[in-house]
N, C-alpha and C positions, 0 to 999 in steps of 0.2 A: 512622401508626406503621409504620416499615419494620423489616426484620430478621426474625429467627426467631420464629415463632409457637409458642405452647405446644403446639398440636395436631401440630406436626412431630415431637415427641419421643415416647418411649414413653408409653403411655396407662394402663397398669396394672402392678401388681406382677408379674403373670404375664409380661407383655411384657418387663419389666426382667430377670427371671430367665432367660427364653429368650434374650435378647440377651447376657447374661453367659455363658450356656452356649455360645453360638455363638462368641464371641470368646475363650473359654477362661479368662476371669478368675475365674469362679466355681469352676472346677475347681482352679485354683491356690490359691485361698483355702481351700477344703476340704482339699486335700492338705497345705498348710502347717499348718493346725490339727491335722490328724491326726499330723503329725510331732511337734509340741509335746505332744500328748496321749499319744503313745507313749513319750515320754522316760522316765518312771519304770519302765515295763515293760522297756525296752531296757537301761537303765543299772543297774537294780535298786537296791542299797543306796547307790550313788553319788548317787542323786537327792536324798538328804538334804543334800548339800554342793554340788550343781550345779543350774543352771537354764538351759535353752535360752532364747535371747532373739532370735535372728535366723537366718533361712534364706535364703540367696541363692546362686544359680548352683551348686547342689549342695553348698554348704558350710553346715554347721550350726554356729553359734557358741553356746557355752555359758559362763556365768560359773561360777567356782569361788569358794568362800568364803575360802580361804587358800592360800598358795603350796604348802603341803605336798600339796594335792590335785592340783596340776599334775603333780607327779612320780608320785603314787600312781595316778592314772588314765590317765597317758600310755600305758602299755602296754596299756590296754583299748580304745583308740580304734578299732583295726582290728576288734576283736570287735564293738563297738557298731555300726559301719558295716555289718557282715555281718548283725547282728540286724535293723537297719532294712531291709535288702534283703529279708530273709525276711518281715518284717511288711508291707512295702509292695509286695511282688511284683516287685521289681527294684531296680536301683541308683539310687534317687532321691537318697539322702544319700550323696555320694561321699567327703566328708571331714568330720571333726568337729574344731573348733578350740576349745580351752579358753582362757578368758581370766580372768586374775585381776582382780577389781574392786579398784581402788585404795582403800585405807582412808583416812580423813580425814588430811590432812597428806602423803599420798603422791601425787605427780603422775604417776608412770609406771604404765602398764598393760602386762602381759606376755601375749603370745600363745604358745600351745603347739600345734604342728601334729602 
C-alpha cells in the first residue's frame, strides 16, 4: 500500500490544536465567534431585528427582518463599527452591511452599506 500513512499526520488533539494555532486558523475561528457573540452588546436594541450571518475580509453581514430596519439602522452602522473596535481592541470589523432577507414570493435581496 503506497501513499500517505496515518502516522504522517497529527497524532493527538493537542497536536491538532497546536497546528491550528501555528497556521492561524484557530485564531480566526475564535475571533469570528467573538464577533458574532458581541453583536447584541454592540447593536443593543437592534439585535431584536437583526442577525449577523457572515464575516469576511473585514465586512460583517447582518440580516434585517423588514425593509424599515434598513433605513432605521443605516445611520448607526458607523457607531457599531466603532463599538466593535473598542470591544475587539482594533479595527477588525471595518464595515457592516445590512441585508433584507427576501420574504416568500420576493426574489430580490437588498444590501445596505
